[in-house]
C-alpha positions as CSV (number, residue, x, y, z in Angstrom):
1,M,95.7,134.0,138.4
2,S,99.2,136.2,139.0
3,R,100.9,137.6,136.1
4,E,104.0,135.4,137.8
5,K,101.9,132.3,137.7
6,R,101.2,132.8,134.2
7,Q,104.5,133.1,133.0
8,E,105.2,130.0,135.1
9,D,102.8,128.2,133.4
10,H,103.2,129.1,129.6
11,A,107.1,128.3,130.0
12,R,106.3,125.3,131.4
13,Y,104.2,124.7,128.5
14,R,106.3,125.1,126.2
15,A,109.2,122.9,127.8
16,A,106.3,120.1,127.6
17,V,105.9,120.4,124.0
18,R,109.2,121.3,122.6
19,D,110.7,117.4,122.9
20,T,107.3,116.5,121.5
21,T,106.9,118.7,117.8
22,R,106.8,117.1,114.6
23,R,108.1,120.8,113.4
24,E,110.7,123.1,113.5
25,W,109.2,126.3,115.6
26,E,109.1,128.6,112.5
27,S,107.0,127.3,109.9
28,L,107.8,127.0,106.2
29,S,106.3,131.4,106.4
30,G,108.4,132.1,109.1
31,R,104.9,133.6,111.0
32,V,104.4,131.2,113.0
33,T,106.3,130.8,115.7
34,E,104.8,129.6,118.8
35,P,103.0,126.5,119.3
36,L,100.3,127.9,121.0
37,Y,99.0,131.7,121.3
38,V,97.5,132.9,124.3
39,P,97.5,136.9,125.4
40,S,100.6,138.2,126.7
41,P,101.6,137.8,130.5
42,D,101.4,141.8,131.0
43,D,97.5,141.5,129.1
44,D,95.7,141.4,132.6
45,K,92.2,141.8,130.5
46,G,93.1,139.4,128.3
47,W,94.1,136.7,130.7
48,E,90.7,137.8,132.9
49,R,88.9,136.7,129.7
50,H,89.8,133.6,129.3
51,D,91.8,132.6,132.4
52,D,89.6,129.4,132.9
53,L,90.9,128.0,129.1
54,G,94.3,126.8,130.4
55,Y,96.6,125.1,127.8
56,P,96.2,121.9,125.3
57,G,96.6,118.8,127.4
58,E,95.9,120.2,130.3
59,F,92.6,120.0,132.4
60,P,90.0,120.7,131.2
61,Y,91.0,120.0,127.8
62,T,89.1,123.0,126.0
63,R,92.2,123.9,123.9
64,G,93.0,120.0,123.1
65,P,93.5,116.7,124.2
66,Y,97.2,116.2,123.8
67,P,99.9,119.5,124.7
68,S,101.6,119.8,120.8
69,M,98.3,118.6,118.6
70,Y,99.2,118.2,115.4
71,R,102.5,119.4,115.9
72,G,103.8,116.1,117.2
73,K,101.1,114.2,115.3
74,F,98.9,114.7,112.7
75,W,95.1,113.1,113.1
76,T,95.0,109.5,111.7
77,M,93.7,110.1,108.2
78,R,90.8,107.0,107.8
79,Q,88.2,106.3,105.1
80,F,85.3,104.3,105.7
81,A,85.2,101.6,103.1
82,G,84.0,98.4,102.3
83,F,81.7,97.1,99.8
84,G,80.9,94.1,98.3
85,S,82.7,90.7,99.1
86,A,86.0,90.8,101.5
87,K,88.5,89.8,98.8
88,D,86.7,93.4,96.5
89,T,87.0,95.5,100.3
90,N,90.7,93.9,101.2
91,E,91.7,95.5,97.4
92,R,90.3,98.8,97.9
93,Y,92.0,98.6,101.4
94,K,95.6,98.0,100.0
95,Y,94.7,101.1,97.4
96,L,93.7,103.3,100.2
97,L,97.0,102.8,102.2
98,E,99.2,102.9,99.1
99,H,98.0,106.6,98.8
100,G,98.8,107.5,102.1
101,Q,95.9,106.1,104.3
102,T,97.1,106.0,107.7
103,G,94.3,103.6,109.6
104,L,91.2,101.7,108.3
105,S,87.6,102.2,108.7
106,V,85.1,99.0,108.2
107,A,81.9,99.9,106.4
108,F,80.0,96.5,106.5
109,D,76.9,95.6,104.8
110,M,73.2,95.5,106.4
111,P,73.0,92.0,107.0
112,T,76.0,91.9,108.6
113,L,74.8,95.1,111.0
114,M,71.7,93.3,111.6
115,G,72.9,90.0,112.4
116,Y,72.1,88.0,109.4
117,D,74.5,85.5,106.9
118,S,74.5,86.3,103.6
119,D,72.7,83.4,102.4
120,D,69.8,84.3,105.0
121,P,66.7,84.9,103.3
122,L,66.0,88.3,104.9
123,S,69.6,89.3,103.1
124,L,68.5,88.5,99.4
125,G,69.4,91.7,97.7
126,E,71.2,93.7,100.7
127,V,74.6,91.2,100.3
128,G,77.6,93.4,99.6
129,R,75.3,96.7,98.7
130,C,76.2,99.4,101.6
131,G,79.5,97.9,102.7
132,V,81.3,94.1,102.5
133,A,79.6,91.0,103.7
134,I,81.2,89.3,106.9
135,S,79.6,86.2,107.9
136,S,82.2,84.0,109.1
137,L,85.8,83.9,110.2
138,E,87.0,83.0,106.9
139,D,85.5,86.7,105.4
140,M,87.0,88.2,108.1
141,E,90.8,86.7,107.0
142,Q,90.1,87.8,103.6
143,L,89.5,91.2,104.4
144,F,92.6,91.6,106.3
145,R,94.6,89.5,104.2
146,E,97.9,90.7,103.6
147,I,97.5,93.6,105.6
148,P,99.7,93.2,109.2
149,L,97.4,93.8,112.1
150,D,100.3,94.8,114.9
151,K,100.7,98.1,112.1
152,V,97.6,99.0,111.3
153,S,95.2,100.5,113.4
154,T,91.1,99.8,112.3
155,S,87.7,100.7,112.9
156,M,84.8,99.1,112.8
157,T,81.4,100.4,112.3
158,I,79.3,97.8,113.8
159,N,77.0,98.0,116.9
160,G,74.2,95.3,117.7
161,P,76.5,92.2,117.0
162,A,79.7,94.3,117.8
163,A,81.7,91.5,120.1
164,I,80.9,88.6,117.7
165,I,82.8,90.6,114.7
166,W,85.5,92.0,117.1
167,A,85.8,88.1,118.3
168,M,86.6,87.2,114.4
169,Y,89.1,90.4,114.2
170,I,90.6,88.7,117.1
171,V,90.8,85.8,115.6
172,A,92.0,86.5,112.0
173,A,94.9,88.6,113.8
174,Q,95.6,85.4,116.1
175,K,96.0,83.6,112.9
176,Q,98.4,86.2,111.5
177,G,100.4,85.4,114.4
178,V,99.6,88.7,116.2
179,E,98.8,88.8,119.7
180,R,95.1,90.4,120.6
181,A,97.3,92.3,123.3
182,K,99.2,94.3,120.3
183,L,95.8,95.4,118.4
184,R,95.4,98.8,118.1
185,G,92.3,100.1,117.2
186,T,88.1,101.3,117.9
187,L,85.1,99.3,118.2
188,Q,81.9,101.5,117.5
189,N,80.1,99.3,119.8
190,D,77.7,102.4,120.9
191,I,74.1,100.2,121.1
192,L,72.5,103.5,123.0
193,K,72.8,105.8,119.9
194,E,71.2,102.6,117.6
195,Y,67.9,102.7,119.8
196,I,68.0,106.9,119.6
197,A,68.9,107.3,116.2
198,Q,70.0,104.4,113.5
199,K,67.8,101.4,114.5
200,E,70.2,98.4,114.6
201,Y,69.4,97.1,117.7
202,L,69.3,93.2,118.0
203,F,68.2,92.7,121.7
204,P,66.4,94.9,124.3
205,P,68.7,97.3,126.0
206,E,69.9,95.8,129.3
207,P,71.5,93.1,128.1
208,S,72.6,95.0,124.9
209,M,74.1,97.3,127.5
210,G,75.3,94.2,129.4
211,L,77.5,93.1,125.9
212,V,79.1,96.5,125.9
213,V,80.4,96.3,129.3
214,D,81.5,92.9,128.4
215,T,83.7,94.0,125.8
216,I,85.0,97.2,127.6
217,E,86.2,95.0,130.5
218,F,87.7,92.6,128.6
219,A,89.8,95.1,126.5
220,A,90.8,96.4,129.8
221,K,92.0,92.7,130.9
222,E,93.4,92.0,127.6
223,M,93.6,94.1,125.0
224,P,95.6,97.5,126.4
225,Y,95.5,99.5,123.0
226,W,92.3,99.0,122.2
227,H,89.1,101.1,122.4
228,A,86.4,98.7,122.9
229,V,83.2,101.8,122.8
230,S,83.4,104.5,120.0
231,V,80.3,106.8,121.9
232,S,78.9,108.1,118.3
233,G,77.1,111.4,117.8
234,Y,77.3,111.1,114.3
235,H,74.3,108.9,113.7
236,I,72.3,111.0,115.8
237,R,73.3,114.1,114.2
238,E,72.5,111.8,110.8
239,A,69.1,111.7,111.9
240,G,68.5,115.6,112.2
241,S,69.3,116.0,115.8
242,T,71.2,119.7,115.9
243,A,74.5,120.4,117.1
244,A,73.4,120.8,121.1
245,Q,71.5,117.5,120.7
246,E,74.4,115.5,119.9
247,L,76.6,116.9,122.1
248,A,74.4,116.1,124.9
249,F,73.1,113.1,123.6
250,T,76.5,111.6,122.9
251,L,78.1,112.4,126.5
252,A,75.1,111.0,128.3
253,D,75.3,107.8,126.1
254,G,78.6,107.7,127.2
255,F,78.0,108.5,130.6
256,A,75.9,105.7,130.8
257,Y,78.5,103.5,129.8
258,V,80.9,104.4,131.9
259,E,78.1,104.3,135.2
260,A,77.5,100.6,134.1
261,T,80.6,99.3,133.8
262,M,81.7,100.6,137.3
263,E,78.8,99.1,138.9
264,R,80.2,95.5,137.3
265,G,82.8,96.6,140.2
266,I,85.4,98.2,137.2
267,P,87.5,101.0,138.5
268,V,86.9,104.1,136.1
269,D,90.2,104.6,135.8
270,D,91.3,101.0,134.5
271,F,88.4,101.4,131.7
272,A,88.1,105.3,131.0
273,P,91.7,105.5,128.9
274,R,90.6,103.7,126.6
275,L,86.8,105.2,125.9
276,S,86.6,106.9,122.6
277,F,83.5,109.2,120.8
278,F,82.5,109.8,117.1
279,F,81.1,113.2,116.3
280,N,79.5,114.9,113.3
281,A,81.5,116.9,111.5
282,H,78.4,119.5,110.2
283,S,77.9,122.4,107.8
284,D,78.1,125.2,110.2
285,F,81.9,126.2,110.9
286,F,82.0,127.8,113.8
287,E,79.3,125.8,115.8
288,E,81.5,122.8,114.9
289,V,84.5,123.7,116.2
290,C,83.0,125.0,119.5
291,K,81.0,121.3,119.6
292,Y,84.1,119.6,119.5
293,R,85.9,122.0,122.4
294,A,82.5,121.8,124.7
295,A,82.5,118.0,124.6
296,R,86.4,118.0,126.0
297,R,85.0,120.4,128.7
298,I,82.1,118.9,130.0
299,Y,83.4,115.2,130.0
300,A,86.7,116.2,131.9
301,K,84.7,117.7,134.7
302,R,82.1,114.9,134.4
303,M,84.8,112.2,134.7
304,R,86.8,113.8,137.6
305,D,84.7,115.5,139.3
306,K,81.6,113.2,139.3
307,Y,82.8,109.7,138.7
308,G,86.0,110.3,140.7
309,A,88.3,109.3,137.8
310,K,92.4,110.0,139.1
311,D,94.2,109.4,135.8
312,P,94.3,112.4,133.8
313,A,94.0,110.2,130.3
314,S,90.3,109.2,131.9
315,W,89.5,112.6,131.7
316,R,90.7,113.2,128.3
317,L,87.8,112.9,125.6
318,R,89.7,111.6,122.5
319,T,87.1,111.6,119.4
320,H,86.9,110.7,115.8
321,A,85.2,112.5,113.2
322,Q,83.4,112.0,109.8
323,T,82.2,115.1,107.9
324,A,78.5,115.2,107.1
325,G,76.7,112.8,104.9
326,C,73.2,114.3,105.6
327,S,74.4,117.4,103.9
328,L,75.6,115.8,100.5
329,T,73.7,115.9,97.6
330,A,72.6,114.3,95.0
331,Q,72.3,117.6,92.4
332,Q,75.5,118.8,91.8
333,P,77.9,115.9,93.5
334,E,80.6,117.7,92.7
335,N,79.8,120.7,95.4
336,N,80.3,117.9,97.6
337,I,83.5,118.6,97.2
338,I,83.5,121.5,98.9
339,R,81.2,120.7,101.4
340,T,83.6,117.9,102.9
341,A,86.7,120.1,102.5
342,V,85.5,122.7,104.9
343,Q,83.6,120.4,107.2
344,A,87.2,118.4,107.5
345,L,88.9,122.0,108.0
346,A,86.2,122.5,111.1
347,A,87.1,119.1,112.6
348,V,90.5,119.8,112.5
349,L,90.3,123.0,114.1
350,G,88.0,121.6,116.5
351,G,90.7,119.4,117.3
352,T,90.4,115.6,116.7
353,Q,92.5,112.8,116.7
354,S,90.8,110.7,113.3
355,L,89.3,111.6,110.6
356,H,86.6,110.5,107.7
357,T,86.3,112.5,104.7
358,N,82.9,111.7,102.8
359,S,83.3,111.0,99.4
360,M,81.5,113.3,96.4
361,D,79.2,110.4,95.2
362,E,78.0,109.1,98.4
363,T,74.4,110.2,97.9
364,L,74.4,107.8,94.5
365,A,76.2,104.9,95.9
366,L,79.2,103.4,97.4
367,P,82.3,105.8,96.8
368,S,84.2,105.2,93.8
369,A,88.1,104.1,94.2
370,K,88.6,107.9,92.5
371,A,86.3,109.6,94.7
372,A,87.3,107.7,97.8
373,K,91.0,109.1,96.4
374,I,90.0,112.8,96.0
375,A,88.4,112.8,99.5
376,L,91.6,111.2,101.5
377,R,93.8,113.8,99.6
378,T,91.3,116.4,100.8
379,Q,93.0,115.5,104.1
380,Q,96.2,115.3,102.9
381,V,96.2,118.9,101.3
382,L,94.5,120.3,105.2
383,A,97.8,118.7,107.4
384,H,100.3,119.5,104.7
385,E,99.2,123.2,102.7
386,T,97.2,124.8,104.7
387,G,99.4,125.8,108.0
388,V,96.4,125.0,110.6
389,A,98.7,122.1,112.0
390,D,101.3,124.1,113.1
391,V,99.3,125.6,116.3
392,A,97.3,124.1,118.9
393,D,93.8,125.7,118.6
394,P,94.5,128.8,116.9
395,L,90.8,129.8,117.1
396,G,91.1,129.6,120.7
397,G,90.9,132.9,122.4
398,S,88.5,134.4,120.3
399,W,85.1,135.9,121.8
400,F,83.2,134.6,119.4
401,V,84.6,130.8,120.2
402,E,84.5,131.2,123.7
403,N,81.4,132.6,124.0
404,L,79.6,129.7,121.6
405,T,81.2,127.2,123.4
406,D,80.0,128.4,126.5
407,Q,76.6,128.3,125.0
408,L,77.3,124.6,123.7
409,E,78.1,123.4,127.1
410,E,75.0,125.3,128.8
411,E,72.8,123.6,126.5
412,A,74.2,120.1,126.9
413,E,74.3,120.7,130.9
414,E,69.9,121.2,130.5
415,Y,69.4,118.1,128.1
416,F,71.4,115.9,131.0
417,R,68.9,117.6,133.6
418,R,65.8,116.6,131.4
419,I,67.4,113.2,131.0
420,D,68.0,112.8,134.7
421,E,64.4,113.4,135.7
422,L,63.4,111.1,133.1
423,G,65.4,108.4,135.0
424,G,68.4,108.3,132.9
425,V,69.6,107.0,129.1
426,V,67.7,103.7,129.0
427,A,64.4,105.0,130.6
428,A,64.8,108.0,128.4
429,I,65.0,105.7,125.5
430,E,61.9,103.5,126.5
431,R,59.8,107.3,126.6
432,G,60.7,108.1,123.0
433,F,62.4,111.0,124.4
434,F,65.5,111.0,122.6
435,Q,63.5,109.9,119.4
436,Q,60.9,113.1,119.7
437,E,63.5,115.6,120.2
438,I,65.6,114.5,117.2
439,G,62.1,114.4,115.2
440,H,61.4,117.7,116.0
441,A,64.3,119.0,115.1
442,A,65.0,117.3,112.0
443,Y,61.2,118.7,111.1
444,R,62.0,122.6,111.8
445,F,65.2,121.8,109.5
446,Q,63.3,120.5,106.5
447,K,60.8,123.5,106.9
448,S,63.5,126.0,106.5
449,L,64.6,123.9,103.6
450,D,61.7,124.3,102.0
451,D,60.9,127.7,103.1
452,K,64.3,128.8,101.7
453,K,65.4,130.2,105.1
454,Y,68.1,127.7,104.8
455,V,70.0,127.9,101.0
456,Q,71.3,124.1,100.4
457,V,73.4,125.3,97.0
458,G,72.0,123.2,93.9
459,V,69.0,122.2,96.0
460,N,66.8,124.8,96.6
461,E,69.0,127.9,95.1
462,Y,71.4,127.8,92.4
463,V,69.4,124.9,90.6
464,E,70.1,124.1,87.2
465,E,67.7,123.4,84.7
466,E,69.7,120.9,82.5
467,P,69.9,117.5,84.3
468,H,73.6,117.2,85.5
469,R,75.9,114.9,84.1
470,P,76.3,111.8,86.7
471,V,79.5,110.9,88.0
472,E,80.7,107.5,87.6
473,I,79.4,105.2,90.1
474,L,80.3,102.1,92.0
475,K,78.0,99.3,91.4
476,I,77.4,96.1,93.0
477,T,76.5,92.7,90.7
478,Q,74.1,90.3,91.7
479,A,76.9,87.6,90.6
480,T,79.0,89.0,93.7
481,E,76.1,88.4,95.9
482,D,75.9,84.6,94.7
483,E,79.6,84.0,94.9
484,Q,79.3,85.2,98.7
485,V,76.1,83.5,99.3
486,A,78.4,80.5,97.7
487,R,81.3,81.1,100.2
488,V,78.9,81.1,103.4
489,R,77.5,77.5,102.4
490,A,81.0,76.4,101.8
491,V,82.1,77.3,104.9
492,R,79.6,75.3,106.8
493,A,79.8,72.1,104.6
494,R,83.7,71.7,105.5
495,R,83.8,72.9,109.3
496,D,83.4,70.6,112.2
497,A,80.0,70.3,112.9
498,A,80.3,68.6,116.5
499,A,82.8,71.8,117.2
500,V,80.6,74.2,116.1
501,E,77.4,72.7,118.2
502,K,79.8,72.3,121.1
503,A,80.9,76.0,120.8
504,L,77.1,77.1,119.9
505,A,76.2,75.3,123.3
506,R,78.8,77.5,125.5
507,V,77.8,80.8,123.8
508,R,73.9,79.9,125.5
509,Q,75.2,79.0,128.2
510,S,77.4,81.9,129.5
511,A,74.0,84.0,128.2
512,K,72.2,82.1,130.4
513,D,74.5,82.3,133.2
514,G,75.5,86.2,132.4
515,E,79.2,85.4,132.1
516,N,81.3,87.7,130.1
517,M,80.6,86.8,126.4
518,M,83.7,87.2,124.8
519,P,85.6,84.3,125.9
520,A,82.7,82.0,123.9
521,F,82.1,84.4,121.2
522,I,85.5,83.8,120.2
523,E,85.5,80.1,120.7
524,A,82.6,79.9,118.3
525,V,83.8,81.9,115.8
526,E,87.2,80.0,115.8
527,A,85.1,77.0,115.1
528,Y,83.7,78.8,112.2
529,A,80.4,79.2,114.0
530,T,78.7,82.4,111.4
531,L,77.7,85.5,112.5
532,G,73.6,84.6,111.9
533,E,73.9,81.2,113.7
534,V,75.6,83.0,117.2
535,V,73.4,85.9,117.2
536,Q,70.2,83.8,116.9
537,V,71.6,81.2,120.0
538,V,71.9,85.0,122.0
539,K,68.8,85.8,120.7
540,E,66.9,82.7,122.1
541,V,68.1,83.8,125.5
542,Y,67.9,87.2,125.8
543,G,64.8,87.9,123.2
544,E,64.2,90.9,120.5
545,Y,63.3,94.3,120.9
546,L,60.4,96.2,119.4
547,E,60.3,99.6,119.7
548,P,57.8,101.9,120.6
549,A,56.0,104.1,118.1
550,V,56.7,107.3,119.7
551,V,57.0,110.0,116.8
């Protein structure tokens, strides 16, 4: 690139961000005078080293998805929250919003994640324990009572029954008087990573992929501000993968959804701008920063060059990040505050658009209100006190950072080649490829921990002989479960049984006919059919999935 062209491009970039910056050009310290740092136009060798980096907001987005990054707008500050009943969690949401949280993120209990109602015998002892219990539209209405859904962005961490839970959210908003087209948020809805890592699947892979495409199609046509899928590497990393595996397997899943949606005849630019991603923010600081940068670059190239996307918004990978739950320890739990702060900083410097910071007590129980507030304050301190939001991609151009970004990209590309040789993501799942790769990585890490090649403070070094004073933890009582069970049964007793049967019959027929399932799901939950009832009808058509033993 000529010196004149570099000067022209930099001037264009400055003009692009000048009107969108949140802050004055100079920071409070007076030391930060530019929104982005690049080699001097006269530094030919400097540009020669990093000529392919580009600018934030420009292809291939290595330096960030938006021109001004956090100078224009801070990342969305979410706290993953849900426990007990919908009423309990509604109170927690209001508490977090009052303390400055800018988006909601719903954690569901295990019965809900697995498509069971709270009064199902298999739900006994699990209701409300690891998240909020949602069995019917009435629970969803209570969950968001007095929270204006046209003003708050909501993320829902649900996968197997995601489309049904989303239908409940849509109808709950409708009952608030909010049109579905105005709703903003994200449905995790990443079923492929369930087969790979988290194991909360309901149906076999092929029809499950069809349900995901149903939601993508429905959002593209009727809900322009909604992300129908958040392709999730978080759980892949929590299962024991390396950073490179998380990067590669997550993007491979994302590309599988792109291909499946295009096969239905939906043009890529009609849906790709609303796909999103969800990565783990782990403890190896620079590796994590580079992982986000490599992800954006790989995604941009594939979307433009392989899938033929023409809209730059289709090339731009946007991601939520959550600090690493698997890195937290029950020993010396206050150390988790430090771990979370460092991991959050890596996610911010990597360019995340949304962030959840884990609470210090999460290895012991669901977060207490105090621990959740400390975790939120961690994000606020980063945003307002550290200066990291003053400059887009402040680490860009570092020899180490750029080399590590390239290395992660190369490792991911090698995994893509191996997955293609196996016949694609679904075929690789059925062969147990992902499960075996993650299992080997988890074993290697555990061995390094046991051999003290990896030091985990308070666990295998700097261990305290005296038991640590436990932190105050949140406890879910049996009374909470009993009350939730009674509510579900009361809903069944007072609803219009004939309307429910009619709606469930439509669900069954839509599944048999291969129709988009969203209209049938909306009709069913509007009649107050329960989650478990709808899931059971779909299982009758699709069947259930049993994973082959591979590890």
